[in-house]
C-alpha positions in Angstrom: -153.5 44.4 3.2 -156.8 45.0 1.5 -159.7 42.7 2.1 -159.7 41.5 -1.5 -156.1 40.4 -1.2 -156.5 38.8 2.2 -158.3 35.8 0.8 -160.3 35.5 4.0 -157.4 35.6 6.4 -157.8 38.1 9.2 -154.8 37.5 11.4 -151.0 37.7 10.8 -147.7 37.3 12.5 -144.4 38.9 11.6 -141.1 37.6 13.0 -138.0 39.5 12.2 -134.9 37.3 12.8 -131.3 38.3 12.6 -129.9 35.4 10.6 -131.2 32.2 8.9 -130.0 30.0 11.8 -132.4 31.8 14.1 -135.4 30.1 12.3 -134.7 26.8 14.0 -134.3 28.4 17.4 -137.6 30.3 16.9 -139.5 27.2 15.6 -138.4 25.1 18.6 -138.8 27.7 21.3 -141.4 26.6 24.0 -143.3 29.9 23.7 -143.6 29.5 20.0 -144.9 26.0 20.4 -147.6 27.1 22.8 -148.8 29.8 20.3 -148.6 27.3 17.4 -150.8 24.9 19.2 -153.4 27.6 19.9 -153.3 28.6 16.2 -153.9 25.0 15.2 -156.9 24.8 17.5 -158.4 28.1 16.4 -157.6 28.1 12.6 -158.8 25.9 9.8 -156.0 26.9 7.5 -152.7 28.9 7.5 -150.5 30.6 5.0 -146.8 31.0 5.6 -144.0 32.5 3.6 -140.4 33.6 4.1 -138.8 36.9 2.9 -135.1 37.7 3.0 -133.7 41.3 2.7 
């Protein structure tokens, strides 16, 4: 991503899941919750989106 399109964001996460049902497993996983808490402590804002192929 180019700096002009990043809109100030400088970090990203990509999760590739096998099926839509895996989203709830991922979202509630203890390791994800630890990282989510760290992100909330470190970041003022977040941008999230889903893509399906």
